[in-house]
Each structure stands twice: as structure tokens, then as C-alpha cells.
N, C-alpha and C positions, 0 to 999 in steps of 0.2 A: 453499471457504474456511470453516474453522470460525470463526464470528464471533459469539460470545455478546454482545459489547459493541457491535456495530455498527461496528467500526473498518474492516473490509474494505468494507462497503457505502459508507461515507463516502469511502474512498480511491478505489474504483472510480468513484463518481459524480463526484468531482473530476477524476480522470484522464481519463475519457471524456466529460466534459461537452461539449466542443467537437466531438465526433464523433457527435452525435445518439444518445446512449445510450438504449436502451429498457429499462425496468424492469418485470419481470413476476413473477407468482407462479403456482404450479400451480393455485391456486384461481380464477384469473381466467378468465372465460368465453372471452375472445378471445386467450388466451396463445399458442395454436398459430399463429393468424394473424399476431400480432406477431412471433413467432419466424421464420415463413416470410419475412416482409418483411425482417427483419434478414439472413437467409441470402442473400436475393436481391440486396439493395442493399449488402451489406458493412458494415452498421452493427453496433456492439457491442451485446450484450444481457446484462442482469443478471437472472438467475433467483434470487430471494431467498427465504429462509425455507423451504428444503426440509427434509424429514425424513430418515430413514435409508434410505428407498427412493425411487428416482427413477422418473419416468414412462417406460414402455418406448418412448414416441415419441422420446425423446432418444437412444436406442441408436445409430442410424445417424449421428447428429451427433457423438456422443462418439468413435465409431470412425472418423469421417471416411469413411464408405462412399459416396464420390462415384463417378460414372461420366461418361464423355464422350459427347456426342452432337453431331455436326457441329462438333467442336472446342471445345464449351462444356461446362463442368462442371455436373452436376446431382446432386441428392440427394433421396432419398425421405423425406418426413416424414409418417408416418401413411399415408393414402391418396393424398396429394398428392406430385407430383414438381415440385420447384422448382429454379430456377437457383441455383448455389452460387458465392458470391464468395469469393475468397481472402483478402479483408480482414475477413471475419466473425470476431468474437471472442465467446466465450461464457464468462461468469463465473457461478459458482453459489455461493451462500452459505447457511449454515445457522446458526441461532441456538442450536442445541443445544450444551451445554457439553462433553459427552463422547460424541459419536456413535460408533456402531460400524458401519462400512461393510464390507460383504462384500468379499472379495478381487476378485470380478469387477467391482465398481464402482471400487475403488481403482486397478486397472490401466488404467482408461479415462480417468482424470483426473489432474491434478497437484494433490495435496492439500496445502494450506497451513493452518497453525494461526495465526490472527490473534488468539488469546486474549491479552489484555493481561497483561503481566508487571509485577512491582513496579518494576523498573528502567525499563521502557518507560513506565509511567504517570508515574513520577517525572520523566522527561524532558519529557513532555507538560505536566505541571503547572508545571515550571520555565519552559517556554516561555510559558505563560499569565501567570505572575508577572512575568517580564521584560518581556513585551509591555505589561503594565499599568504597571510601575514605571519601565522604561527602554525605551520603544518603539523609539527609534532604534537601540539596541544589538541588540535582537532582530531588527529588520529587516536590519541589517548582517550578523548571524549567518546569516540565511536566504540572503542574497545570496552570502555566502562558500561556503555549502554547495552552491549551484547552480553557482557559478564553479568550485569544486573538482571537482565531478562533470564539468563540461564540459571542464576541463583533462585529466582522466584519460581521458575519451572521445577527445579529440583526440590524445593521446599513443598510445593504442591504434591509432587509425586510421593514424597515421604509421608505427608499427611494422608494421602489416599491409601498408601500401603498400610499405615497404622490402622486406619478404619477397616480395611479389608481383613487384617489379622484379628481385630476385635470381633468383627462380624462372623468370621469363620470359626472362631474359637468355641469349643463346646465344654461345658462344665466350668470348673474353676480355672481361670486363666493363669493363676499363680502356680498351678501344677503343670502347665504346658511349657516345657523348657524351650522348645523351638520358638514359640510365640514370644517368650520373655527375651530370648536372644535377639530376635528381630526388632522388638520394641527398644531394647537397649542400644543396639547399633544405630537404629533410626534416630534415637535421641542424640547420640554423639554426633552423627552426621548433620542433624538439624542445627545443633549449636554451632558447629564449625561453619556451616553455610551462613548462619545468622551473623557470625563474627566477620566473615568475608563481606557480607552485604553492608555492614556498618562501615567498614574500611572503604568500600566502594563508594558509599554515599558521601562520606567525608571528602574523599578525593574529588568526586564529581562536583561537590559544592565549591571547592577551591578552584577548580577549572572554570566553573560558571562565573565565579567572581572575576576571574581574569577576562573571560569572554565578554562580560558586561560592559567593558570599556569600549567595545566595538559596536554595541547595540544601536547607538544613534545612527551609524552608517546604514545598518540593516533597516531600521525604521524609516529612514529617509527614502531608501530604495523602494520599500513596500508601498509607502504613500504615493510615490511617483508612478509605480506600475498601475495602481488602481485609478489614479488620475488619468493616465493614458487610456486605460480600458474604458473609462466613462466617455471618452471622446466619440466612441462608436454610437452613443445615443444622440450625438449631434449630427453626425453623418456616417453612414455605413462604411465609407471608404477609410475611416480611421479605425482600423482593426489590427491589433498587434498581438501576437502570440506570446505566451509566457517564455517559450524557448528563445524567441527573438530578444526579449527583454533581458533574460539571464545572460545570454551571450554578450549583449551590450554592457551589462553590469560588470561582467568579468573583464572586458577589454577597455572599459572607460572608468578609470579610477576616480574621475571627477564626479561620478554619479553619487557617490556616498559622501561627498564633502561639500555639498551645497553649491557646486559650481557646474551645473548641468551644461554640457557642451553640445547639445543637439540642435544647433541653430537658435540658441537663446538670444533674444534681442535685449540688450541692456537698456535701450531707449524705451521700448514699449512693454517689456516684461512678458512678451508673448513667447510661448514655447513652440518653435517650428519643428515638427518631427520630419525626419527623412522618409521618403516613400518606402 
């Protein structure tokens, strides 16, 4: 994951927090040992801040070069042979903005670009503003997002179940009482979920209409961040992280109101950033 602003790291840590996530770097003295433990016990592992070249020790893991012994999967990591759990997950992140990976690396991994976009940052900042100004509204919005995702997932499961019943049915399906019962119950459940989804969509639209009042604040903050980010092209000393900006945004209400207070000169119009 291309992750110059640390968004992927944060997402992975939140997602896998309950699954005993291990976080390592190639510079860690014990990183191979931690990796072996994750492979053996099926825990997720986050390898962060890699450069454009990966350690050759990761080669068999990325290619999933496992082999069976007495019905158990094993994999070779360096000079060690360790048991391989099918639950193991490996996440790799780089903080490089524009890395150039060789084709032989790209074909071994799923490459995702987590670099923040203006619209993506605008959505994040809007969420922060709403959470501060109307916390109940933002909480309801998040609940609806989760509920909508659950409804769509349930609908897909129902469709898959119907297809499975139709595929497994032999002869005249109208004479298969079990299949008819499954199809009937699936239809009722599908209609119920569809009704819930319609209600959820309407409520979500009403919330979005209320949230839109605060959009200019979020848009102003997004433009400001990318303006600050571009200062690094002028001089490398002007480099600011997204976390720094979000903390500043949360503690500086003037940011979203067109009254930037970071050493702004009224005479020259020059924005002086603090170190």
C-alpha cells in the first residue's frame, strides 16, 4: 500500500486490532522472528515503511510457496521451516509518494494507492466538523453506513443461496418441497432487507442534506492542506504530515472559516507556517 500520509497504516491497525496484529519494520532486529510467529499462529502482520526493494526473505511468503508434511502446511523463511496457517495475512506499506516497483515485485502483491485525494480529504474533514458541531448526526451517519453495508451483504448471501439451491436441485424443482421453502423464505427476507435499505437510503439523504451546510468548511481545509503539501516542491524543509494538519484543523476553528491564523500576514498575504 502506497501510504505517504499514514492512512493505510491507521486503517490496518484499526481493522486488525482485535486479531493480535503485529507491526514490524525491516530495520527491527527481531522482525523475522515476529514474522515466523505470525505465520505459525495465523496472526496478521503489518510490515511498514518499506523502500522500493523488499527483503528476499519475503519471497516464499509473497509467492505462497508452501508444502505439506504429514497433512500440515509448512513454509521456508530464510533458513527456518515454520508451520503455515491459512489465516495469516501480510500487509506492507510504504511512505514513499511515488515508488517505482519492478514488475517482478508488482506481480507478487496487490498494489493499492492510499494516497489521499482532495475529495477524500474533504470527506474526512467534513466528518470531523460534523462530529464536533453535530455529534449525534455524525454518529447516525456512521451507523447508517454500517447498516447499509450489512444489508447489501445479506442480499448477496441470499442471492448466492438461491443460486445454490437451483444448481443443486435435481428434476422438477416444483416437486422439491425443501427447495421451495428455502426460496420462499429467501424471497420474504430479501423483500424485508430491500425495504430496510430504502428507509436507510432516505434517512442517509436527509443527513447528507444537513451535512452539506458544512461542506465549504471541509473544502477550504482540503485546499489548504494540498497547498501546504506543495510547499515541499519549493524547499524540502516545508514538509507537513496529514496527522499534523488534522490536529491543527481540530484545534484551530479559524481554519474552516477563511481566517487562517498560522502567522498569516494581512499586509503581504503570505502564509507563514510554524516549524
